[in-house]
One Martini backbone bead per residue (centre of mass of N, CA, C, O) as a GRO file, in nm:
protein
   82
    1MET     BB    1  -2.911  -3.614   4.716
    2LYS     BB    2  -3.075  -3.867   4.788
    3ARG     BB    3  -3.344  -3.760   4.686
    4PHE     BB    4  -3.269  -3.738   4.390
    5TRP     BB    5  -3.206  -4.038   4.342
    6PHE     BB    6  -3.478  -4.150   4.427
    7ILE     BB    7  -3.649  -3.999   4.216
    8SER     BB    8  -3.499  -4.101   3.961
    9ILE     BB    9  -3.546  -4.401   4.012
   10PHE     BB   10  -3.851  -4.393   4.032
   11ALA     BB   11  -3.899  -4.276   3.747
   12ALA     BB   12  -3.768  -4.507   3.589
   13PHE     BB   13  -3.957  -4.730   3.692
   14ALA     BB   14  -4.218  -4.601   3.596
   15MET     BB   15  -4.156  -4.596   3.292
   16PHE     BB   16  -4.063  -4.902   3.250
   17GLY     BB   17  -4.290  -5.051   3.408
   18ALA     BB   18  -4.535  -4.966   3.233
   19ASP     BB   19  -4.444  -5.108   2.972
   20ALA     BB   20  -4.420  -5.401   3.089
   21GLN     BB   21  -4.735  -5.416   3.199
   22SER     BB   22  -4.853  -5.364   2.931
   23PRO     BB   23  -5.066  -5.478   2.720
   24THR     BB   24  -5.137  -5.601   2.426
   25PRO     BB   25  -5.327  -5.530   2.174
   26ALA     BB   26  -5.603  -5.636   2.030
   27PRO     BB   27  -5.775  -5.652   1.736
   28VAL     BB   28  -6.053  -5.602   1.868
   29ALA     BB   29  -5.978  -5.334   2.004
   30ALA     BB   30  -5.929  -5.177   1.742
   31ALA     BB   31  -6.222  -5.184   1.640
   32SER     BB   32  -6.344  -5.028   1.888
   33THR     BB   33  -6.175  -4.762   1.849
   34ILE     BB   34  -6.299  -4.663   1.584
   35ASP     BB   35  -6.580  -4.596   1.713
   36SER     BB   36  -6.441  -4.390   1.943
   37VAL     BB   37  -6.321  -4.141   1.797
   38PRO     BB   38  -6.545  -3.924   1.817
   39VAL     BB   39  -6.553  -3.927   2.125
   40ALA     BB   40  -6.257  -3.853   2.173
   41LEU     BB   41  -6.263  -3.587   2.018
   42LYS     BB   42  -6.474  -3.449   2.195
   43GLN     BB   43  -6.313  -3.469   2.459
   44LEU     BB   44  -6.068  -3.308   2.360
   45GLN     BB   45  -6.224  -3.047   2.305
   46GLU     BB   46  -6.319  -3.007   2.597
   47ILE     BB   47  -6.038  -2.995   2.721
   48LYS     BB   48  -5.934  -2.757   2.556
   49ALA     BB   49  -6.144  -2.553   2.655
   50ALA     BB   50  -6.071  -2.577   2.954
   51ASN     BB   51  -5.773  -2.494   2.922
   52GLU     BB   52  -5.824  -2.214   2.802
   53GLU     BB   53  -5.978  -2.105   3.045
   54LEU     BB   54  -5.752  -2.146   3.249
   55LEU     BB   55  -5.546  -1.965   3.103
   56ARG     BB   56  -5.712  -1.705   3.128
   57LYS     BB   57  -5.719  -1.700   3.438
   58GLN     BB   58  -5.411  -1.700   3.477
   59ASP     BB   59  -5.356  -1.440   3.323
   60ALA     BB   60  -5.525  -1.257   3.504
   61ALA     BB   61  -5.370  -1.318   3.764
   62LEU     BB   62  -5.093  -1.219   3.662
   63GLN     BB   63  -5.177  -0.928   3.610
   64LYS     BB   64  -5.255  -0.866   3.903
   65LEU     BB   65  -4.977  -0.928   4.022
   66ASP     BB   66  -4.825  -0.713   3.862
   67GLU     BB   67  -4.982  -0.474   3.978
   68LEU     BB   68  -4.907  -0.527   4.272
   69GLN     BB   69  -4.602  -0.505   4.233
   70LYS     BB   70  -4.600  -0.213   4.134
   71ALA     BB   71  -4.736  -0.094   4.384
   72ALA     BB   72  -4.519  -0.188   4.584
   73ASP     BB   73  -4.285  -0.036   4.453
   74GLU     BB   74  -4.407   0.248   4.490
   75ILE     BB   75  -4.424   0.238   4.797
   76LYS     BB   76  -4.123   0.208   4.843
   77ILE     BB   77  -4.036   0.469   4.708
   78PHE     BB   78  -4.213   0.663   4.882
   79GLY     BB   79  -4.095   0.565   5.157
   80LYS     BB   80  -3.795   0.662   5.103
   81ARG     BB   81  -3.854   0.974   5.069
   82SER     BB   82  -3.975   1.020   5.379
   0.00000   0.00000   0.00000
């Protein structure tokens, strides 16, 4: 119970503390971000592609685990019969 309270308090401080410590962006910074929008978009597309590949690998792993679980269940059933 104490651990739960500690984690929840720590999370609250982390959320609200980050907002209080972050500086407000200057107008000059906004102008430089306009130039970097295409770069950021390209990076996001690369991240999306990497995430999709990771999801495909995880899906394949889950299918293999399901097959192993079914095989284990069949072995249990056949083991009980003999």
